[in-house]
C-alpha positions as CSV (number, residue, x, y, z in Angstrom):
1,M,-8.0,-101.3,-25.7
2,S,-7.2,-103.9,-22.5
3,R,-6.7,-102.6,-18.8
4,R,-3.9,-104.3,-19.2
5,T,-2.0,-102.1,-22.9
6,E,-3.6,-99.1,-20.8
7,R,-1.2,-99.9,-17.5
8,I,1.7,-101.2,-19.7
9,A,1.3,-97.7,-21.7
10,S,1.2,-95.7,-19.5
11,L,4.8,-97.4,-16.8
12,I,5.8,-96.5,-20.8
13,R,4.8,-91.9,-21.1
14,T,6.0,-92.3,-17.3
15,I,9.6,-93.9,-17.8
16,L,10.2,-92.6,-21.5
17,A,8.9,-88.8,-19.2
18,E,11.2,-89.2,-17.6
19,A,14.7,-90.5,-19.7
20,I,13.3,-88.0,-22.1
21,Q,14.1,-85.1,-19.8
22,R,17.0,-86.6,-18.0
23,R,18.9,-89.0,-19.9
24,L,18.4,-87.9,-23.5
25,S,21.7,-85.5,-24.1
26,D,20.7,-84.8,-27.4
27,P,20.4,-81.3,-27.9
28,R,18.0,-80.8,-31.1
29,I,14.9,-81.8,-28.2
30,P,14.1,-78.4,-26.9
31,A,13.6,-78.9,-23.1
32,I,9.9,-78.6,-23.2
33,T,9.4,-81.7,-25.0
34,S,6.4,-84.0,-23.0
35,I,5.0,-87.1,-23.8
36,T,0.8,-86.7,-23.9
37,R,0.2,-90.4,-25.2
38,V,0.9,-94.0,-25.4
39,E,-1.1,-96.3,-27.0
40,V,0.5,-99.8,-27.1
41,S,-1.2,-102.4,-29.8
42,Q,-2.8,-105.4,-28.9
43,D,0.3,-107.6,-29.1
44,L,2.6,-105.4,-27.7
45,S,4.3,-105.3,-30.4
46,V,4.0,-101.4,-31.6
47,A,3.7,-99.1,-29.0
48,K,2.6,-95.2,-30.8
49,V,4.6,-92.3,-28.8
50,F,2.4,-89.4,-29.0
51,V,4.8,-86.1,-28.1
52,S,4.6,-82.2,-27.7
53,V,7.7,-79.8,-28.8
54,L,7.1,-76.2,-28.0
55,S,8.4,-74.7,-30.6
56,P,7.5,-71.3,-33.1
57,S,9.2,-72.9,-36.0
58,E,7.7,-76.1,-37.7
59,A,11.4,-76.9,-38.7
60,R,12.5,-77.1,-35.0
61,R,9.6,-80.0,-33.7
62,K,10.5,-81.8,-36.9
63,L,14.1,-82.1,-35.7
64,A,13.5,-82.5,-32.7
65,H,10.6,-85.3,-33.7
66,R,13.4,-87.3,-35.8
67,A,16.2,-86.3,-33.2
68,L,13.1,-89.2,-30.9
69,Q,12.4,-91.1,-34.0
70,Q,16.7,-91.4,-34.0
71,A,17.4,-91.7,-30.3
72,A,13.6,-94.9,-29.9
73,G,16.2,-97.9,-29.9
74,H,18.2,-96.4,-26.4
75,L,14.9,-95.5,-25.9
76,R,13.5,-98.6,-26.0
77,R,16.6,-100.4,-24.7
78,L,16.1,-98.2,-21.2
79,L,12.2,-99.8,-21.3
80,G,13.9,-102.7,-21.5
81,Q,16.2,-102.4,-18.3
82,E,12.3,-100.3,-16.6
83,L,9.8,-103.1,-18.1
84,A,9.4,-107.1,-16.6
85,L,8.1,-107.9,-20.6
86,R,8.7,-110.9,-22.9
87,T,9.0,-108.3,-25.5
88,L,9.5,-104.8,-25.8
89,P,7.1,-103.4,-28.4
90,H,9.0,-100.4,-31.1
91,L,8.8,-97.6,-30.5
92,V,7.1,-95.2,-32.8
93,F,6.7,-91.5,-32.0
94,K,4.3,-89.2,-34.1
95,L,4.1,-85.4,-33.3
96,D,0.4,-84.2,-31.2
97,D,0.6,-80.3,-32.0
98,S,-3.0,-80.2,-29.1
99,L,-0.3,-78.1,-26.2
100,R,1.1,-75.9,-28.9
101,K,-3.3,-75.1,-30.7
102,G,-4.4,-74.8,-27.1
103,F,-1.1,-72.3,-25.5
104,E,-2.1,-70.2,-29.0
105,T,-6.0,-70.5,-28.5
106,V,-5.5,-68.9,-24.2
107,Q,-2.9,-66.5,-26.1
108,L,-5.1,-65.5,-29.0
109,I,-7.9,-64.3,-26.1
110,D,-6.0,-62.7,-23.9
111,Q,-5.0,-60.7,-26.1
112,L,-9.2,-60.8,-27.3
113,G,-9.8,-59.8,-23.7
114,L,-6.9,-57.0,-23.7
115,A,-8.6,-55.2,-27.3
116,A,-11.6,-55.5,-25.4
117,G,-10.7,-52.7,-22.4
118,G,-9.6,-55.7,-20.2
119,V,-7.1,-56.2,-17.5
120,P,-4.8,-59.2,-18.6
121,D,-5.3,-62.6,-15.8
122,S,-1.4,-63.1,-15.8
123,E,1.8,-62.2,-18.0
124,P,1.7,-62.7,-21.4
125,S,3.9,-65.5,-21.8
126,E,5.5,-66.6,-25.2
127,L,8.5,-68.5,-27.3
128,D,11.5,-67.2,-27.1
129,E,13.5,-67.5,-31.0
130,A,15.3,-70.6,-28.9
131,G,12.3,-72.8,-28.9
132,D,12.0,-72.1,-24.7
133,A,8.9,-72.0,-23.0
134,S,9.0,-68.9,-20.8
135,P,8.2,-69.1,-17.0
136,A,4.7,-68.8,-17.4
137,L,4.3,-71.2,-19.4
138,H,5.9,-73.5,-18.1
139,D,4.8,-73.1,-14.5
140,V,1.4,-73.5,-16.5
141,M,2.5,-77.2,-18.2
142,E,4.6,-77.3,-14.8
143,D,0.5,-77.4,-12.8
144,T,-1.3,-78.9,-16.4
145,H,0.6,-81.6,-17.4
146,P,2.7,-84.5,-15.3
147,D,5.4,-85.2,-17.8
148,C,6.6,-81.5,-16.8
149,P,9.7,-82.6,-13.3
150,P,9.4,-79.5,-12.1
151,H,13.8,-79.1,-12.2
152,S,12.6,-78.1,-15.5
153,A,10.7,-75.1,-14.8
154,A,13.8,-74.3,-12.6
155,R,16.5,-74.4,-15.7
156,A,13.7,-72.6,-17.8
157,R,13.5,-69.9,-15.1
158,G,17.9,-69.8,-15.5
159,L,17.9,-70.7,-11.7
160,A,19.1,-74.5,-12.1
161,G,22.0,-75.8,-14.3
162,G,21.0,-78.4,-15.7
163,D,21.7,-81.3,-17.1
164,P,25.7,-80.6,-17.5
165,G,25.9,-83.3,-20.5
166,R,22.1,-82.0,-21.8
167,Q,22.9,-78.3,-24.6
168,E,20.6,-75.8,-26.0
169,A,20.9,-75.5,-29.6
170,P,22.1,-72.5,-30.4
């Protein structure tokens, strides 16, 4: 990737992360949905957006992916308002399970440490039935992942009202 396409990919990632967290009010998209990376083609015609959805069920992740694909036109329009490009790339969303797999690996290591008689480093953090992460997981995401804005951590803890237009799925 050239320097220009890398810069554009970075801008797209930032704009879309903010738009997904604050502007989309689709209940199919969980609060902890983050963009892990964006790959833009050399001719800027296509942008592959890799998205991580932390949810215990595969069906819920696929539902969120489908919701993002359906919102691609709206998100592309929002990109057009922020970017000064002659042509805007078509957005193609791809599920990325790297964050979920990393979280599961850490949980497994913690479990092995407990089985060996060790002391846990932190309280266990799991996803609840609704597919939302516990506050401990959200704190880790906030510290390690730039797409996890601070207001989401408060919403995950139930301390803030969040976006009044956004409703969580049952």
